[in-house]
C-alpha positions as CSV (number, residue, x, y, z in Angstrom):
1,M,-2.6,-25.6,-1.3
2,D,-2.9,-23.3,-4.7
3,K,-0.7,-25.3,-6.9
4,T,-2.7,-26.0,-10.1
5,D,-3.5,-29.8,-10.4
6,F,-3.6,-30.4,-14.1
7,T,-6.5,-33.6,-13.2
8,L,-8.9,-31.1,-12.2
9,T,-11.0,-30.5,-15.0
10,K,-14.5,-28.4,-15.4
11,D,-16.2,-31.1,-16.5
12,L,-14.8,-33.5,-12.9
13,L,-15.9,-30.8,-10.8
14,N,-19.3,-30.2,-12.3
15,E,-19.6,-34.0,-11.7
16,V,-18.5,-34.0,-8.2
17,F,-20.0,-30.6,-7.0
18,E,-23.0,-28.7,-7.1
19,Y,-22.6,-24.6,-7.0
20,N,-25.4,-22.7,-6.3
21,G,-24.1,-19.3,-6.7
22,E,-22.4,-19.0,-3.9
23,I,-21.6,-22.5,-2.1
24,L,-20.0,-26.1,-2.7
25,Y,-21.9,-28.9,-2.5
26,W,-21.2,-32.4,-2.6
27,K,-23.2,-34.2,-5.4
28,I,-21.5,-37.5,-4.8
29,S,-21.0,-39.8,-1.3
30,T,-18.0,-41.1,0.0
31,R,-16.3,-41.7,3.0
32,G,-16.4,-38.1,5.1
33,H,-19.3,-36.7,3.1
34,R,-22.7,-37.1,1.9
35,V,-24.6,-35.9,-1.3
36,G,-26.1,-32.3,-0.7
37,Q,-23.8,-31.5,2.2
38,E,-22.0,-28.3,1.9
39,A,-18.5,-29.3,0.8
40,G,-15.4,-27.8,2.8
41,S,-14.9,-25.4,6.1
42,V,-12.8,-22.6,6.8
43,T,-9.4,-22.7,7.0
44,S,-7.2,-19.6,7.5
45,G,-9.7,-17.4,6.2
46,Y,-11.1,-19.2,3.2
47,Y,-13.1,-21.7,2.5
48,C,-11.1,-24.9,1.6
49,V,-12.3,-28.1,0.3
50,K,-10.1,-31.2,0.5
51,F,-10.7,-33.6,-2.8
52,N,-8.8,-35.9,-4.4
53,N,-6.3,-36.1,-1.1
54,K,-5.5,-32.6,-1.7
55,L,-6.9,-29.0,0.2
56,Y,-7.7,-26.6,-2.2
57,K,-9.4,-23.1,-2.0
58,A,-13.2,-23.3,-2.7
59,H,-13.3,-20.1,-4.9
60,R,-10.5,-21.7,-7.2
61,L,-12.6,-24.6,-7.9
62,I,-15.6,-22.3,-8.4
63,Y,-13.4,-20.4,-11.0
64,L,-12.8,-23.6,-12.6
65,M,-15.9,-24.8,-12.5
66,I,-17.8,-21.9,-14.2
67,H,-14.8,-20.5,-16.4
68,G,-12.7,-23.8,-17.6
69,V,-9.8,-22.2,-16.7
70,L,-7.8,-21.7,-13.5
71,P,-5.7,-18.3,-13.4
72,D,-2.2,-18.5,-10.8
73,I,-4.4,-15.8,-9.1
74,I,-7.9,-15.4,-8.3
75,D,-9.1,-12.1,-6.6
76,H,-12.0,-11.2,-4.4
77,I,-13.7,-8.2,-5.2
78,D,-14.6,-6.9,-2.6
79,G,-11.8,-8.0,-0.4
80,N,-13.9,-10.7,1.4
81,P,-12.0,-14.2,0.9
82,L,-15.7,-15.8,2.4
83,N,-17.5,-14.3,-0.6
84,N,-17.3,-17.0,-3.3
85,K,-20.3,-15.6,-5.4
86,V,-19.2,-16.1,-9.1
87,K,-19.6,-12.3,-9.7
88,N,-16.8,-11.3,-7.2
89,L,-14.3,-13.9,-8.2
90,R,-12.0,-12.2,-11.1
91,A,-8.6,-13.7,-12.3
92,A,-5.8,-11.2,-11.3
93,T,-2.0,-10.8,-11.4
94,K,-0.1,-10.5,-8.4
95,A,0.3,-6.8,-8.3
96,E,-3.7,-6.3,-9.2
97,N,-4.1,-8.6,-6.8
98,G,-2.3,-6.3,-4.3
99,F,-3.9,-2.8,-5.2
100,N,-7.1,-4.6,-4.5
101,R,-5.6,-4.9,-0.4
102,K,-7.4,-3.6,2.1
103,I,-6.1,-0.4,4.1
104,N,-3.4,-1.9,6.7
105,K,-4.2,-2.4,10.2
106,N,-1.4,-0.1,11.6
107,S,-2.4,2.9,9.5
108,S,-1.6,5.7,11.3
109,T,-4.0,8.0,9.2
110,G,-6.7,5.9,8.7
111,V,-6.7,6.3,5.0
112,K,-5.2,4.0,2.8
113,G,-2.0,6.0,1.0
114,I,-1.9,8.6,3.8
115,S,0.8,9.2,6.7
116,W,1.9,11.8,8.4
117,D,5.2,13.7,7.7
118,G,6.7,14.9,10.7
119,Q,9.4,16.5,9.5
120,S,7.1,18.7,7.0
121,K,4.1,18.6,9.6
122,K,1.9,17.8,6.8
123,Y,0.2,14.7,5.0
124,K,1.9,12.5,2.2
125,A,0.3,11.0,-0.6
126,R,1.8,8.0,-2.0
127,C,0.6,5.2,-4.1
128,W,2.4,2.0,-5.2
129,V,2.8,0.6,-8.9
130,N,4.7,-2.1,-10.3
131,K,7.2,-2.2,-6.7
132,K,7.4,1.5,-7.4
133,V,6.6,4.4,-4.8
134,H,4.4,7.5,-6.2
135,T,5.0,10.4,-4.0
136,L,2.1,12.4,-5.0
137,G,2.9,15.5,-2.7
138,L,2.6,16.9,0.6
139,F,-0.8,18.5,2.1
140,N,-2.1,20.5,4.6
141,T,-5.4,18.3,5.5
142,I,-5.7,14.6,5.1
143,E,-8.9,16.0,2.9
144,E,-6.6,16.9,0.0
145,A,-4.2,14.0,0.5
146,S,-7.0,11.7,-0.1
147,I,-8.5,13.5,-3.2
148,V,-5.4,13.1,-4.6
149,V,-4.3,9.4,-3.6
150,K,-8.0,8.1,-4.7
151,S,-7.3,10.0,-8.1
152,A,-4.2,8.8,-8.8
153,R,-5.1,5.3,-7.5
154,E,-8.2,4.8,-9.5
155,R,-5.5,6.1,-12.9
156,L,-2.8,3.7,-11.7
157,H,-4.8,0.5,-10.3
158,G,-8.1,0.9,-12.7
159,E,-10.3,-1.5,-11.7
160,F,-8.3,-2.9,-9.2
161,A,-8.1,0.5,-7.1
162,R,-9.6,-0.2,-3.4
163,H,-10.0,3.4,-1.3
164,S,-10.3,1.8,2.3
């Protein structure tokens, strides 16, 4: 679904779609849609639009319409894949997109990057960068571990750091 289609251009998309800062609307009427109708629907958690017999994630079309380029990965800054406001979209590497992931649902502590170490009976703080784990230490309290892991994440992940 996300393979670049080199026939897509900023000019073509701006002829076919109207972007109101959040949602795409059709500017043309063809079979299946009419002028002014919202383009696409939610599929697998993203707004998707069928265009040129292909299914595209709407945020990718929006990014190309606004910026004139289509990066391999577009990150939703707030982590909400349905928020397609242009200020919420940024080009990212695979690693940067991963830095901005939300906490895993199966987290035992409820704090990103912190787990309970049963052997030491302490909280272990860790941060991942470039497929390498950085163990930041063992701490008596979750609060201590949280301070350390947040600081490391900001230093190592920069603007893509997400704490929850």
